N, C-alpha and C positions, 0 to 999 in steps of 0.2 A: 606535521613537520614536512609537508610536501612543498616542493619548489614549483613556482609558476612555470609555464612553458618557456617564457622569455628567459627567466633566470636559469633554467636547466640548459637551454641552448647556449647561453653565455658561458656557463660553467663547462659544458662539453668543449666549447671552442678554446677556452683559455687554459684548461688543465694541463695539456702537454707543455705549454710555455712555462707555466709555474713549476712543474716538475723538472724541467730542464735547468732551473735555477737551484736545484738541490734543496728544495723546501716542499712542504706539503700544502695543498690547498685545503684550508680548514672550512671555508665557505664563502659565499658571495651574497651581497644584497644589491638589488637593482631597485632604485627608488626614483620613479619619475617625479619630477618637481617642477611642473609648469614648463617653461621654455628650456630649462636646463636640468637634465637628469643626473643622478649620482650612481656610479658603480663602485661599490666598496668591496675590496677583496681582502680576506683574512688569510694569512699564511702562518705556518707553524713548522717546528722541527721536532723530530722524535726526541724524547727525553733519554739522556745517557746517564745511567745509574753510576754513581761514584766517580764521575768524570772530574779530572783536574782542570782548574781554570787555565786557559791558554789565550794567547794573542793570535787571532786569525790573520789571513792574508790581507785583510783590509785594515789591520791595526786595531781591531776592536777586541775587547776582552770578552771571551765566551766562557760561560760557566757550565758547559755541558748541555746547554739547551738554549732555547730562546731565539728570537728573531732580532737581528741588528738592522741598523739604518741601511747598510749596504745591501742586505737581502731585499729590503723594500724597494730600493732604487733599481736593482737588477730586475725584479719582477715587474715593476712599473714600466721599465724600458721594453722588456720582452712582450708583455701583454699589450702595451700601447702600440707596438708595431703590428701585432696580430689584429688588433681592433681597427687600425688604420687600413689594413689590407682588406679585411672582410666587411668592415663598416656595418656591424649588426645593430647599432644604436642610431636611430634617426634623430637628427637635431644635435644640439650641444649637450655635452655631458662632462662631468668631472670624474676622474679616476683617482681613487684613494686605495693605497695598499698599506696594511698594518698587521701587527700580530693580533690575535684575539684578546690579549690582555688578561688580567686577573679575573675579570668578570665576564669571561668568554661567552659569547653566544653559542648555542648548539644548533646545528643545521641538520644533523642526522641523528637518529636514535643511538647508533653505535658509538657516537662521540661521548655520550653520557655514561657509558659503562665504566670509564676510568674515574668517575666522580661519585660513585655510590658512597653514601654516608655523609655527603656534603650538602650544603644548603643551595637550593636553586630557586630562581624566580620563574614563574610560569604565567603566561597569558593564554587563556583558552579561547577557542572559537565559540563553543557552547558551554554554558554554565554547568558546573558539577557542584552539588551541594549548595546551589544558589549563588555560586561565586565563579567569576571568570579569571580572577587574579589570585595567585597563591605564592607565598614564600614558604618553602617546605624542605624537609630533609629527603633526599633521594634515597629510597630504600632498595629498589630493584629495577632492572631494565630487562624486559623480555622481548628479544629481537624476533623470536618466532611468531609471537602473537601481536607484535608491534604495540606494546603497552609499557608504561612505567608505573611504579608504585611510589607514592610519596607519603610521608608522615607529616600531617599538619598538627596544629595545636591539640592538646589533650590526647596525644598518642593515637589519633585517628588516622588510619591508613586508607588512602584512596587509590583506586586503579584508574589510570588515565590513558585513553587511546591516543597513540601518537598523531593520528589524523585530526585530533581535536586540539593539538598544541599549535597556537598561532606563533608564539615566541617563547623561547626558553634560554636562560643564561645562568651561569654559575654566580653565586653570591660570594665575593671574596671575604674571607675571615682570617685574621692574624693567627 
């Protein structure tokens, strides 16, 4: 779950602008696509336990959490201005800002801690048990050793080094 140098530099550049919008930077994806690249930014808000629904200053209903359209607009404007000044991306690019959604991607190991016991999809760099793709129950997250444990079929538990994770996301279940 390591970021490329380019992605890390972009993340370092835009984080203050995102935080100035009172939201958290969940992660970014920088996807070079021929002549036009894509910079996708995921933003989130802290969960407020037992919060009552309210109408915010933008006229949107908030249920104690979640990202609204206006949050995305504000972040797009702030980040767009920073990118215009610093011009870190050569050539044309599209900027997308959204919430991580129900099937949220994980960019850092610590993000997975809040989802222990839930189903995750993993794509690995190197095969484990002759497989690179898993849908499994997240059993444990070990930040100190940079490992996760997942339970695959037949109650088999696997230890997976975070440096071997190419992509990870939550599997939404009702």
